[in-house]
The first five atom37 places (N, CA, C, CB, O) and aatype in JSON, in Angstrom:
{
  "aatype": [20, 20, 20, 20, 20, 20, 20, 20, 20, 20, 20, 20, 20, 20, 20, 20, 20, 20, 20, 20, 20, 20, 20, 20, 20, 20, 20, 20, 20, 20, 20, 20, 20, 20, 20, 20, 20, 20, 20, 20, 20, 20, 20, 20, 20, 20, 20, 20, 20, 20, 20, 20, 20, 20, 20, 20, 20, 20, 20, 20, 20, 20, 20, 20, 20],
  "atom_mask": [
    [1, 1, 1, 1, 1],
    [1, 1, 1, 1, 1],
    [1, 1, 1, 1, 1],
    [1, 1, 1, 1, 1],
    [1, 1, 1, 1, 1],
    [1, 1, 1, 1, 1],
    [1, 1, 1, 1, 1],
    [1, 1, 1, 1, 1],
    [1, 1, 1, 1, 1],
    [1, 1, 1, 1, 1],
    [1, 1, 1, 1, 1],
    [1, 1, 1, 1, 1],
    [1, 1, 1, 1, 1],
    [1, 1, 1, 1, 1],
    [1, 1, 1, 1, 1],
    [1, 1, 1, 1, 1],
    [1, 1, 1, 1, 1],
    [1, 1, 1, 1, 1],
    [1, 1, 1, 1, 1],
    [1, 1, 1, 1, 1],
    [1, 1, 1, 1, 1],
    [1, 1, 1, 1, 1],
    [1, 1, 1, 1, 1],
    [1, 1, 1, 1, 1],
    [1, 1, 1, 1, 1],
    [1, 1, 1, 1, 1],
    [1, 1, 1, 1, 1],
    [1, 1, 1, 1, 1],
    [1, 1, 1, 1, 1],
    [1, 1, 1, 1, 1],
    [1, 1, 1, 1, 1],
    [1, 1, 1, 1, 1],
    [1, 1, 1, 1, 1],
    [1, 1, 1, 1, 1],
    [1, 1, 1, 1, 1],
    [1, 1, 1, 1, 1],
    [1, 1, 1, 1, 1],
    [1, 1, 1, 1, 1],
    [1, 1, 1, 1, 1],
    [1, 1, 1, 1, 1],
    [1, 1, 1, 1, 1],
    [1, 1, 1, 1, 1],
    [1, 1, 1, 1, 1],
    [1, 1, 1, 1, 1],
    [1, 1, 1, 1, 1],
    [1, 1, 1, 1, 1],
    [1, 1, 1, 1, 1],
    [1, 1, 1, 1, 1],
    [1, 1, 1, 1, 1],
    [1, 1, 1, 1, 1],
    [1, 1, 1, 1, 1],
    [1, 1, 1, 1, 1],
    [1, 1, 1, 1, 1],
    [1, 1, 1, 1, 1],
    [1, 1, 1, 1, 1],
    [1, 1, 1, 1, 1],
    [1, 1, 1, 1, 1],
    [1, 1, 1, 1, 1],
    [1, 1, 1, 1, 1],
    [1, 1, 1, 1, 1],
    [1, 1, 1, 1, 1],
    [1, 1, 1, 1, 1],
    [1, 1, 1, 1, 1],
    [1, 1, 1, 1, 1],
    [1, 1, 1, 1, 1]
  ],
  "atom_positions": [
    [[93.94, 108.15, 99.4], [95.32, 108.33, 98.97], [95.71, 109.79, 99.2], [95.51, 107.94, 97.47], [94.89, 110.7, 99.03]],
    [[96.94, 110.0, 99.59], [97.42, 111.36, 99.8], [97.7, 112.04, 98.46], [98.7, 111.36, 100.68], [97.81, 111.38, 97.43]],
    [[97.79, 113.34, 98.5], [98.02, 114.13, 97.28], [99.52, 114.22, 97.0], [97.42, 115.56, 97.42], [100.3, 114.58, 97.88]],
    [[99.92, 113.89, 95.78], [101.31, 113.95, 95.37], [101.6, 115.36, 94.87], [101.64, 112.88, 94.27], [100.89, 115.88, 94.01]],
    [[102.65, 115.98, 95.4], [103.05, 117.32, 94.95], [104.06, 117.17, 93.82], [103.64, 118.16, 96.13], [105.26, 117.04, 94.07]],
    [[103.58, 117.19, 92.61], [104.44, 116.98, 91.45], [105.41, 118.13, 91.22], [103.6, 116.77, 90.21], [106.34, 118.0, 90.43]],
    [[105.21, 119.26, 91.89], [106.17, 120.36, 91.78], [107.51, 119.98, 92.4], [105.61, 121.63, 92.47], [108.53, 120.57, 92.07]],
    [[107.5, 118.98, 93.3], [108.74, 118.52, 93.94], [109.47, 117.45, 93.12], [108.42, 117.96, 95.32], [110.6, 117.1, 93.43]],
    [[108.82, 116.95, 92.09], [109.37, 115.84, 91.29], [110.44, 116.33, 90.32], [108.26, 115.13, 90.53], [110.39, 117.47, 89.86]],
    [[111.41, 115.47, 90.01], [112.33, 115.8, 88.92], [111.53, 116.0, 87.63], [113.42, 114.67, 88.74], [110.46, 115.41, 87.47]],
    [[112.04, 116.81, 86.73], [111.3, 117.11, 85.49], [110.97, 115.87, 84.68], [112.1, 118.07, 84.63], [109.93, 115.83, 84.02]],
    [[111.83, 114.86, 84.71], [111.59, 113.66, 83.91], [110.94, 112.53, 84.71], [112.89, 113.18, 83.33], [110.94, 111.38, 84.25]],
    [[110.39, 112.82, 85.89], [109.67, 111.81, 86.67], [108.32, 111.54, 86.02], [109.49, 112.26, 88.14], [107.59, 112.47, 85.68]],
    [[108.0, 110.28, 85.87], [106.74, 109.86, 85.25], [105.81, 109.23, 86.28], [106.99, 108.88, 84.1], [104.59, 109.35, 86.17]],
    [[106.37, 108.57, 87.28], [105.59, 107.85, 88.28], [106.11, 108.17, 89.68], [105.64, 106.33, 88.02], [107.26, 108.57, 89.86]],
    [[105.25, 107.98, 90.66], [105.6, 108.05, 92.07], [105.02, 106.8, 92.71], [105.05, 109.37, 92.77], [103.91, 106.39, 92.36]],
    [[105.75, 106.19, 93.63], [105.25, 105.0, 94.32], [105.98, 104.78, 95.62], [105.37, 103.76, 93.42], [107.1, 105.27, 95.82]],
    [[105.34, 104.03, 96.51], [105.92, 103.6, 97.78], [106.2, 102.11, 97.66], [104.96, 103.9, 99.0], [105.4, 101.36, 97.09]],
    [[107.35, 101.67, 98.18], [107.67, 100.24, 98.13], [107.25, 99.54, 99.43], [109.17, 100.03, 97.87], [106.72, 100.18, 100.33]],
    [[107.49, 98.25, 99.52], [107.07, 97.45, 100.67], [107.74, 97.91, 101.96], [107.39, 95.99, 100.43], [107.23, 97.63, 103.05]],
    [[108.87, 98.62, 101.87], [109.58, 99.13, 103.04], [109.15, 100.54, 103.41], [111.07, 99.09, 102.8], [109.81, 101.2, 104.23]],
    [[108.05, 101.02, 102.82], [107.5, 102.36, 103.07], [108.41, 103.49, 102.6], [107.22, 102.53, 104.53], [108.31, 104.61, 103.09]],
    [[109.29, 103.2, 101.65], [110.14, 104.22, 101.04], [109.49, 104.67, 99.74], [111.58, 103.68, 100.79], [109.08, 103.84, 98.93]],
    [[109.4, 105.98, 99.54], [108.79, 106.51, 98.31], [109.87, 106.83, 97.29], [107.95, 107.78, 98.62], [111.0, 107.16, 97.64]],
    [[109.51, 106.72, 96.01], [110.46, 106.98, 94.92], [109.75, 107.66, 93.76], [111.12, 105.68, 94.46], [108.58, 107.42, 93.5]],
    [[110.51, 108.51, 93.07], [110.12, 109.02, 91.76], [110.71, 108.05, 90.75], [110.62, 110.52, 91.52], [111.87, 107.66, 90.88]],
    [[109.94, 107.66, 89.77], [110.44, 106.79, 88.7], [110.53, 107.63, 87.43], [109.52, 105.54, 88.49], [109.54, 108.18, 86.96]],
    [[111.74, 107.71, 86.9], [112.03, 108.6, 85.78], [111.73, 107.93, 84.45], [113.48, 109.05, 85.82], [111.69, 106.7, 84.35]],
    [[111.53, 108.75, 83.44], [111.3, 108.23, 82.09], [112.5, 107.37, 81.69], [111.08, 109.39, 81.06], [113.64, 107.72, 81.99]],
    [[112.25, 106.25, 81.03], [113.37, 105.36, 80.66], [114.3, 106.0, 79.64], [112.83, 104.06, 80.1], [113.88, 106.8, 78.79]],
    [[115.57, 105.63, 79.74], [116.58, 106.04, 78.76], [116.89, 104.84, 77.88], [117.86, 106.58, 79.46], [117.0, 103.71, 78.36]],
    [[117.03, 105.09, 76.61], [117.44, 104.03, 75.69], [118.94, 104.19, 75.47], [116.64, 104.09, 74.33], [119.4, 105.26, 75.06]],
    [[119.68, 103.14, 75.75], [121.13, 103.19, 75.58], [121.46, 103.27, 74.08], [121.82, 101.94, 76.23], [120.95, 102.49, 73.28]],
    [[122.32, 104.22, 73.73], [122.69, 104.43, 72.32], [123.31, 103.18, 71.72], [123.65, 105.61, 72.18], [124.11, 102.5, 72.36]],
    [[122.95, 102.89, 70.49], [123.5, 101.77, 69.72], [123.21, 100.41, 70.34], [124.99, 101.95, 69.55], [123.96, 99.46, 70.13]],
    [[122.14, 100.32, 71.12], [121.74, 99.05, 71.72], [120.25, 98.86, 71.52], [122.1, 99.0, 73.23], [119.57, 99.73, 70.98]],
    [[119.76, 97.72, 71.95], [118.33, 97.46, 71.87], [117.74, 97.24, 73.26], [118.05, 96.24, 70.97], [116.8, 96.46, 73.43]],
    [[118.3, 97.93, 74.26], [117.73, 97.84, 75.61], [117.64, 99.23, 76.22], [118.57, 96.91, 76.51], [118.27, 100.18, 75.75]],
    [[116.84, 99.32, 77.27], [116.66, 100.58, 77.97], [116.77, 100.32, 79.47], [115.3, 101.24, 77.61], [116.65, 99.18, 79.93]],
    [[116.98, 101.38, 80.21], [117.02, 101.27, 81.66], [116.23, 102.41, 82.26], [118.49, 101.28, 82.19], [116.02, 103.45, 81.62]],
    [[115.79, 102.21, 83.48], [114.94, 103.18, 84.16], [115.56, 103.48, 85.51], [113.48, 102.66, 84.31], [116.02, 102.57, 86.21]],
    [[115.56, 104.74, 85.89], [116.17, 105.18, 87.14], [115.08, 105.63, 88.11], [117.18, 106.31, 86.89], [114.03, 106.12, 87.7]],
    [[115.36, 105.46, 89.39], [114.45, 106.0, 90.4], [115.25, 106.88, 91.35], [113.72, 104.84, 91.19], [116.46, 106.73, 91.51]],
    [[114.53, 107.82, 91.98], [115.15, 108.72, 92.95], [114.27, 108.76, 94.19], [115.35, 110.16, 92.36], [113.05, 108.62, 94.09]],
    [[114.87, 108.95, 95.36], [114.06, 109.05, 96.59], [113.05, 110.19, 96.48], [114.97, 109.26, 97.82], [113.31, 111.22, 95.87]],
    [[111.9, 109.97, 97.09], [110.82, 110.96, 97.06], [110.18, 111.05, 98.44], [109.76, 110.59, 95.99], [110.32, 110.14, 99.26]],
    [[109.48, 112.15, 98.71], [108.71, 112.25, 99.95], [107.55, 111.26, 99.92], [108.17, 113.7, 100.16], [107.08, 110.88, 98.85]],
    [[107.1, 110.84, 101.08], [105.96, 109.91, 101.14], [104.62, 110.64, 101.05], [106.02, 109.09, 102.43], [103.59, 110.01, 100.81]],
    [[104.63, 111.95, 101.25], [103.41, 112.75, 101.2], [102.32, 112.2, 102.13], [102.88, 112.82, 99.77], [101.13, 112.34, 101.85]],
    [[102.73, 111.56, 103.23], [101.78, 111.06, 104.21], [101.04, 109.81, 103.76], [100.8, 112.11, 104.53], [100.01, 109.47, 104.36]],
    [[101.52, 109.13, 102.74], [100.84, 107.93, 102.24], [100.78, 106.87, 103.34], [101.57, 107.37, 101.0], [101.79, 106.55, 103.96]],
    [[99.59, 106.32, 103.58], [99.4, 105.3, 104.6], [98.67, 104.07, 104.08], [98.64, 105.88, 105.77], [98.34, 103.18, 104.87]],
    [[98.4, 104.0, 102.79], [97.65, 102.89, 102.23], [98.53, 101.69, 101.93], [96.94, 103.32, 100.99], [99.67, 101.6, 102.37]],
    [[97.98, 100.77, 101.16], [98.69, 99.58, 100.72], [99.71, 100.0, 99.66], [97.7, 98.51, 100.16], [99.35, 100.62, 98.66]],
    [[100.96, 99.67, 99.86], [102.02, 100.07, 98.94], [101.76, 99.56, 97.53], [103.37, 99.56, 99.43], [102.17, 100.18, 96.55]],
    [[101.06, 98.41, 97.4], [100.76, 97.84, 96.08], [99.8, 98.72, 95.29], [100.17, 96.45, 96.24], [99.65, 98.55, 94.07]],
    [[99.15, 99.65, 95.96], [98.2, 100.54, 95.29], [98.71, 101.98, 95.21], [96.86, 100.51, 96.02], [97.94, 102.89, 94.91]],
    [[100.0, 102.18, 95.47], [100.54, 103.54, 95.53], [101.0, 104.09, 94.18], [101.69, 103.56, 96.47], [101.15, 105.3, 94.04]],
    [[101.22, 103.24, 93.2], [101.76, 103.71, 91.92], [100.84, 104.78, 91.33], [101.92, 102.54, 90.93], [99.66, 104.54, 91.09]],
    [[101.42, 105.97, 91.1], [100.66, 107.11, 90.6], [101.37, 107.72, 89.42], [100.45, 108.17, 91.71], [102.54, 108.09, 89.51]],
    [[100.67, 107.84, 88.3], [101.24, 108.44, 87.09], [101.13, 109.95, 87.16], [100.53, 107.92, 85.83], [100.13, 110.49, 87.63]],
    [[102.16, 110.62, 86.7], [102.15, 112.08, 86.67], [101.0, 112.55, 85.77], [103.52, 112.64, 86.16], [100.83, 112.04, 84.66]],
    [[100.23, 113.51, 86.24], [99.13, 114.02, 85.41], [99.65, 114.77, 84.19], [98.21, 114.93, 86.24], [100.74, 115.34, 84.22]],
    [[98.87, 114.76, 83.13], [99.23, 115.52, 81.93], [99.1, 117.0, 82.24], [98.33, 115.13, 80.73], [98.24, 117.41, 83.03]],
    [[99.94, 117.78, 81.63], [99.92, 119.24, 81.88], [98.76, 119.89, 81.2], [101.2, 119.89, 81.42], [98.59, 121.11, 81.3]]
  ]
}
């Protein structure tokens, strides 16, 4: 697996992954909608960092500081 440069990630990014179309994304911490009982999660485009493996195995959690 290639090395993920977390310095390039948004501050609230928790995960990085590649999808079946070889597009990489940062997955941000979920937001809880005020006065509701549901949450939503946003993703942003990310570099692929040279990832060439199986996309199903690309999900990478941000390391603890």
